[in-house]
N, C-alpha and C positions, 0 to 999 in steps of 0.2 A: 485513497490509495494506501497501500501498506508501505513500510520502510523499504528502501532500496538495498541491493546487495552490499554496496560499499558504505552504507551508513548504518549498518546493523549494530555496530558497537558504539554508536553515537560519538565517534571521534572524527568522522568526516562528514561535513554537511552535504546535503543532496547536490548542491551545485558543483561539487568536486567531481561528479561523474563526467566522463568524456565520451567520445564517439565510439561506435562499435562496428564490427563486421560480424555477420551471422550466416550460417549455412542456409541454403535455399530449401524450400519445402514444396512438395507437389501441390499445385493449385494455389500457392500463395500469391497475393497481390504484389505488384512491384511499383505502386505509385510512390513517387518521391514528393514529400511535402515541399511546397513552394514558399520561398521567402516572401512572396506577395500575400500569403495567407496570414496576415497579421494586421493589427491596428495600432495606432499610436497610443501611448500610455500618458494620461494627464499627470502633471507633476504632483497633484494632490487629489487622488480619487475621492469622491464623496463618501461620507460615512453612511452605511446602510441603516435603515430603521430597525431597531432591535425587535420590535413587535412582529416584523415580517418573518422572523426565523423561529421555527417550531421544532420540537423534539428534544432529545437529550444528547449530550456529548460525553464521551469517555476519553480521557487524555492522561498523559504523564506530566507530572510537575514535581521537580525536586526529588526525583527517583521514586515516586509513589504514583499509584493510579488514583485519579480524581474523577468525579462526575459533576455535571452541572446542566441546567437547562440551556437550550440553544440560544437564549437571549442573554446568557451570562450570569443569570441569577442562580441561587441555590448551590453554590460551589461546596463540595463535600469531599474530604479525603477518604478513600476506601481502604487502601493497603498501608501497612506499616512495615516497610522493608528493612528498617534498621540500616545496616551497612550495605545492603543489597541494592539492586536496581530493578524496578518494575516498569515495564513499558509495553508498547504496541498492543493496546487493548482492542477487543472486538466484542460487541454486544451480542447476546442471544436475541433472537427476534422478538421475544416477549418482554425484553427489558429487565428480566429478573436476575440475569447472571452476566458476567464478563469473563472472557478468556484472555489471558495476557502472558507475555514472556517475561522471565525474571532470571536474575543471576542466582536466586535462592533455590533451595531444593537439592535433591540428589539425582545425579545423572552421570552417564558414562563420560570419560574424557573425550575431548574434541581434537584429536591429533591433526586433522586436516584444517583446523581453524576456520570452519564454515560459520561458527557463531552459535552452535546448538547449545541451548541452556534449558532451564526448567519451563514447563508450561503449566500454569495454574488456572483454576476457575474459582471465582469468588461470587458469593451471593450478595447482591447489591443491598438488600434489606438488612441482613444479619451480619454482613462482613465476614462470614465464615468462608474459608478458602481451603483448597486442597490441590495437591499436585496430581495431574491426570496423565502426564507422560514422563514417568521417572526413568524407564530403562535407557533410552538413548538420547533424550533431550530433543529439542527442536527449535524452530524459529518461524516467524511469520504466521502465527495462528489466526485463522479466519473462520468465523462461525457462519454456516450456510443460512440463507434467508428462510428456509423451511424448518430450521432448528434441529435437523436430524444429524448433522455432520460438522466436524471441525476439520478443516484442511490445515496442514502445516508442512514445513520443509524439514527433512531429516536425512541423516546419512543412510546409505544403503550398501553396505559392504566396503566399498572403497572410501576411505576417510576423506578424500579430496573431492568426492562427488556427492551431491545431494539430490533427492527426488521430492516430488509432491506426494505426501502421504495423507490419508484420510483416517479418521477415527470417530467413534461415537463420542458424544459429549462427556461421558464418564471415563474416557480414555481406553475403552475396550475396542476390539475389532479393528486393529490398525492394519491398513492395507496400502500397498504402493500402487500408484497409477501407472507405473511402468513407462515413464516418459523417456525420450531419447537420452543417451549417455551424455554426461556433462553436468552442468549446474542447472537446477530447477528451483526457483524461489518466487517470492512475492505474490502468492496466489490471491486472487480476488474473485468472488462469486458473482455470477449473473443473477439478476433479480429472481428468476424462477428456479434457481439452484441446479439448472441443467448443465451449466458449463463453468469453467474456471479460466480466467486469464492468468498468465504467469510469465515470468522472465526466464529465458533459457540461453545458455551458451554451450557450445559443443566441446568445451575443454580448454578454450583459449581465454576465458574470463571476460569475453565481450558479449554483452547481453542484448537480446531482442525480445519483443513482446510476442507471445504465442497465446493460443486458446486451445482448450481440450474439453471434450465431453466429460461429465462427472464420473463416467465409468471407465475413463482412460482412453476412449476411442477417439479417432480423428484429430490428432494434434496438428495444429496449423500455425505457421509463422505469419504474423501480421506486419511487423515492421522490418525494414531492410536498410538500416542506417549505413552511411558511407564512413569507412574508417578514415579518420583524419589525425588520430593520435595513436601512440603505441598500443599494440595488442594487449588485452587484459586491463585496460585502463578505465573501463566503465561501460555504459550503455543505456538502453531504454528500459523503463520500468512501468508496469501497468498501474493505473489508478482505478477509480470506481467506474462501473458501468452506468449508462443512462437508465432512468427508471423503467423504460420500455424494453431494455435489453438489446437495442438495435445498434448502439454505439458504445465506444469505450474511450475513456480519457487515458492519457499516458504522459510520462515525463520523457522528453527526448534528450538523450545524452549528447547528440550532435549539436542541437540548438540550445540546450539547457533551458527549455521552456515547455509550456503546457500545450499539448496537442489533443485533438479528438480524431478518432478513426472509426469507420463503420466496423461492425463486428465481423464482417467477412474480409476485412483487410483493405477495403477500398476507401478512397477519398480521405486520406490523412490530411488534416488541416491544422496549421499552427494558429492558435487563437491569441497568443501573447508574444510580444517582442519587448522584453524588459530586461534591463541589466541585472544580472543575478541569476537565480534559479527558482523554479516554480513547481511545486509538488501537489498534484490533485489529491484531495482527501475524501471528498463527498460530492455526490451528484444528487441534488435535492429534488423532491417532487415538483417544486416550483420551476425547475429547469436550471437554477443557478449551480455552478460548480464552485465548491469551496476549496481554496488552495492555500498552501503555505508559500510565502515569498521570502527567499533568502537574499538580502540585498548585496551581500559580499561573502567572500570565503571566510572572513573573520567573524561573521555573525554567529552568536551562540544560540539565539532563539529566532524563530521566524515571525514575520508579520503575516496577518491573515486577511484574505480578501475573498470575494466571490465575483463570478463573471458568468455571463451566458455563453453557451457553446458557439454562438456566432461572433463572439468577441465583443459584444456590447454589454452595457450595464455593469461596468467594473465598479465595485463598491468595497470600502474598507470595513473590516470587522474588528475594531480595536478592542472589544471586550474579550477577544480570544488571545490577546497578547500574553505570552508566558506559557501557553499550552504547547506541549511537545508535539513534534511531527514524527510519526503519524498520530492522528486522533481518529476516533470513530464516531460518526453522527448517526443516531437512531431517529429517523423521522417520526413525527407525531402520527398517531393512527386516528 
């Protein structure tokens, strides 16, 4: 999953998100997750076998972008940000480039405080990088699985309002999906690049998970959390899609845990009940969901685990300790 709206400056951990209220949408499902949809958590989950995890991971560590193999070997620092902060990486599907957000570069002021900064692309082999979104800045860059498009959030006229924008990987042909008024962030692509999940609020700062076609048509609200804390205090945030595109993981601001929901908004199911907060980052071809667990509000770095979408096979991934949340996992081909 990508970073959440309230954690985008890395000053508020994911678990600080609270409950939300969101406007209804025509045809949206109204299933309320049941507290019974969870399993007990063992005191010490077993450590996963490293050999079972394939692919490559991009992550931030000490304000720079790093890469490594999924088993933790071959750690390598890519960027040299100096006094800047580089974070929120997203792989190109061929594994040759990474798009990321950074405090470096040149971009317009951000009077609304949405968090818009520079968006850079770096070549993994040569480490050559360049800024691809200098005019307005942005946040939450996400490379489409077909490699043709990068989605990001950016301001659109009103400095306190952001939309989901698309651009070519070289930064050209920027276009607005024209989503409903308010905040629109946290875009994640479906595996076939036909849809995006995103978080939206109608101006009150309380976020819900929505989906939209890649051409901007058919926006649909999937989650309808119950407001239990003050308006504007947080909300739901989408994580990765299942490999077949039929389901979506998300972080629930109400429960502060990991949920799975059908892509049509039905059958939302809580798969964890664990003290702290849980942020889904990857849904692997094996079926495991990789997530960051924040044990307390004071935690500066997350612990990493994987779990199946039915709540079974919880395993610890200690070799990911220190990797920033969010990270991006490129499965092995």
